[in-house]
C-alpha positions in Angstrom: -15.5 79.1 25.9 -18.4 78.2 23.6 -21.7 79.9 24.2 -24.7 77.7 24.8 -28.1 78.9 23.5 -31.1 77.1 24.9 -34.6 77.2 23.6 -35.6 79.4 26.6 -32.8 82.0 25.9 -33.4 81.9 22.1 -37.1 82.9 22.3 -36.6 86.5 23.5 -33.9 87.0 20.9 -36.2 85.7 18.2 -39.0 87.9 19.4 -36.7 90.9 19.4 -35.6 90.2 15.8 -39.2 89.9 14.7 -40.1 93.2 16.3 -37.1 94.9 14.7 -38.0 93.5 11.3 -41.6 94.8 11.7 -40.4 98.2 12.8 -38.2 98.5 9.7 -40.9 97.3 7.3 -43.8 99.1 9.0 -43.1 102.7 8.0 -42.7 101.9 4.3 -45.9 99.9 4.4 -47.8 102.7 6.2 -46.4 105.3 3.8 -47.7 103.4 0.8 -51.2 103.5 2.2 -51.3 107.2 3.3 -51.8 108.8 -0.2 -49.2 111.3 0.8 -47.9 113.6 -2.0 -45.3 111.9 -4.0 -46.3 108.3 -3.2 -46.3 106.6 -6.6 -45.9 109.7 -8.7 -42.7 108.6 -10.4 -44.2 105.4 -11.5 -46.9 107.2 -13.5 -45.3 110.5 -14.3 -45.0 109.8 -18.0 -48.8 110.0 -18.4 -49.6 112.2 -15.5 -47.8 115.1 -17.2 -50.3 114.7 -20.1 -53.4 115.2 -18.0 -55.2 118.5 -18.2 -58.0 119.9 -16.0 -61.3 120.7 -17.7 -60.0 124.3 -17.9 -56.9 123.2 -19.8 -54.3 123.5 -17.0 -51.8 120.8 -16.4 -52.8 118.4 -13.6 -49.2 117.4 -13.0 -47.0 119.8 -11.1 -43.6 118.2 -10.6 -40.9 116.2 -12.1 -40.4 112.5 -12.4 -39.3 112.1 -8.8 -41.8 114.3 -7.0 -45.2 115.7 -7.9 -48.7 116.1 -6.7 -50.4 113.3 -8.8 -50.4 109.8 -7.3 -52.5 106.7 -6.9 -55.1 107.1 -4.2 -57.7 105.0 -2.3 -61.2 106.2 -3.5 -64.7 105.2 -3.0 -68.1 106.2 -4.3 -70.8 107.0 -1.7 -74.4 105.9 -2.0 -75.4 109.3 -3.3 -72.9 108.9 -6.2 -70.3 111.4 -4.9 -66.7 110.3 -5.0 -64.3 110.5 -2.0 -60.5 110.1 -1.9 -58.3 109.3 1.0 -56.1 112.5 1.4 -54.1 113.6 4.4 -55.3 110.6 6.4 -59.0 111.3 6.0 -61.8 110.9 3.4 -62.3 114.1 1.3 -65.0 114.7 -1.2 -63.8 115.0 -4.8 -65.3 118.0 -6.6 -67.4 116.8 -9.7 -65.5 119.2 -12.0 -62.2 117.5 -11.0 -63.3 114.1 -12.3 -61.6 113.4 -15.7 -62.8 111.0 -18.4 -62.2 107.3 -17.4 -60.3 106.5 -20.6 -57.5 108.8 -19.5 -56.6 106.4 -16.7 -53.6 104.4 -18.0 -53.4 102.4 -14.8 -57.1 101.7 -14.4 -57.0 99.3 -11.6 -56.2 102.2 -9.3 -57.8 105.6 -8.7 -55.4 108.6 -9.2 -55.5 112.1 -7.8 -53.7 115.4 -8.4 -54.0 117.4 -5.2 -52.1 120.1 -3.3 -52.8 121.4 0.2 -56.2 119.7 0.2 -57.3 121.1 -3.1 -58.2 118.3 -5.6 -58.0 119.5 -9.2 -57.8 116.2 -11.1 -59.2 112.7 -10.2 -59.4 109.5 -12.2 -61.7 106.7 -11.1 -60.5 103.1 -10.9 -62.2 100.7 -13.3 -63.0 97.4 -11.7 -64.2 95.7 -14.8 -67.7 95.2 -13.5 
């Protein structure tokens, strides 16, 4: 016996499929915006491992798959101080953690090396302005 689908019966099915698709895509999208440790590290590990703090210590602690350096959302306050979005809140970047701009090999993004809320390396984004 053939099953007949009317417009009225198809709408809830379509809505359910849309919600399911959003639920599957949502966590990946949210994770990319959280600045959680490891997000984006592997993409830039080749040059993160070359970064050094002003004291000469390595900024990158980790391997190609996991590490504490990553792209990050950042902004400069009116007083000139930089903040980075870490652990789902804006955190002030210590002035001595800011590295020279020319070290940023992916300059359209800011990058941070941080563990447990301690920021030890930070690269500003260059917007071209």
